[in-house]
C-alpha positions as CSV (number, residue, x, y, z in Angstrom):
1,M,1.5,11.7,-4.2
2,D,2.9,9.3,-7.4
3,Y,0.3,7.0,-7.0
4,Q,-3.5,7.1,-8.0
5,K,-6.5,4.9,-7.0
6,S,-5.6,2.5,-9.2
7,D,-2.2,1.6,-7.3
8,V,-3.7,0.8,-4.7
9,E,-6.5,-1.6,-6.7
10,V,-3.5,-3.0,-8.2
11,V,-1.8,-4.4,-4.3
12,Y,-5.6,-5.0,-3.3
13,R,-5.0,-7.7,-6.4
14,R,-2.1,-8.6,-5.2
15,G,-3.1,-10.6,-1.5
16,D,-5.6,-11.3,0.1
17,W,-5.0,-8.7,2.9
18,N,-6.4,-8.4,7.0
19,S,-4.3,-5.7,8.0
20,W,-2.5,-2.7,6.7
21,S,0.8,-4.7,8.2
22,D,-0.2,-7.8,6.0
23,I,-0.2,-5.2,2.8
24,V,3.6,-3.5,4.6
25,R,5.4,-6.7,4.5
26,R,4.3,-7.9,1.2
27,L,5.3,-4.5,-0.1
28,E,8.4,-4.1,2.1
29,G,9.2,-8.0,0.5
30,G,8.8,-6.7,-2.7
31,L,11.4,-3.7,-1.7
32,S,14.1,-5.2,-0.6
33,R,14.0,-8.4,-3.5
34,D,14.0,-6.7,-6.2
35,Q,13.7,-2.6,-5.4
36,Q,10.2,-2.8,-7.2
37,A,7.0,-4.1,-5.2
38,D,5.0,-5.1,-8.5
39,N,5.6,-4.8,-11.8
40,E,2.5,-2.5,-12.6
41,L,4.2,0.1,-9.8
42,S,6.9,2.1,-10.3
43,E,10.1,2.1,-7.2
44,A,8.3,5.9,-6.3
45,E,5.1,4.4,-6.2
46,S,5.8,1.3,-4.2
47,R,7.7,3.6,-1.6
48,Q,5.1,6.3,-0.9
49,L,2.5,3.2,-0.7
50,L,4.5,1.3,1.5
51,D,4.9,5.1,3.4
52,G,1.5,5.0,3.5
53,F,0.5,1.9,4.8
54,R,3.0,2.5,7.5
55,R,1.5,5.5,8.4
56,L,-2.2,3.8,8.7
57,D,-1.0,0.9,10.7
58,Q,1.3,3.3,13.1
59,K,-1.9,5.2,13.2
60,G,-4.3,1.8,14.6
61,E,-6.4,3.2,11.5
62,R,-9.3,0.6,10.8
63,F,-8.4,-1.8,8.3
64,T,-10.4,-1.6,5.4
65,D,-10.5,-4.5,2.3
66,D,-12.2,-1.9,0.1
67,P,-9.4,-0.3,-2.5
68,A,-11.1,2.6,-2.4
69,G,-11.8,3.1,1.3
70,A,-7.8,2.2,1.3
71,Y,-7.4,4.6,-1.5
72,R,-9.2,7.2,1.2
73,A,-7.2,6.5,4.6
74,L,-4.1,6.9,2.2
75,Q,-4.9,10.9,1.3
76,S,-5.8,11.9,4.8
77,V,-2.4,10.4,6.4
78,Q,-0.4,12.3,4.0
């Protein structure tokens, strides 16, 4: 895992998310547009975050609007 809790906080500052799939769509859109989802994240961080949020969505994990909680959830699906 190349990303940190602060990287998850960056993702959460970029939108008003209501589900993991909201975040997945945003990250997918950023990567398909310019190969980087956010100027504060490297391409590798963006891709790893996307993979983690996809896993959370696919597993049906309960969504949280708390970045720290999201980071813990991402760690649990590594």
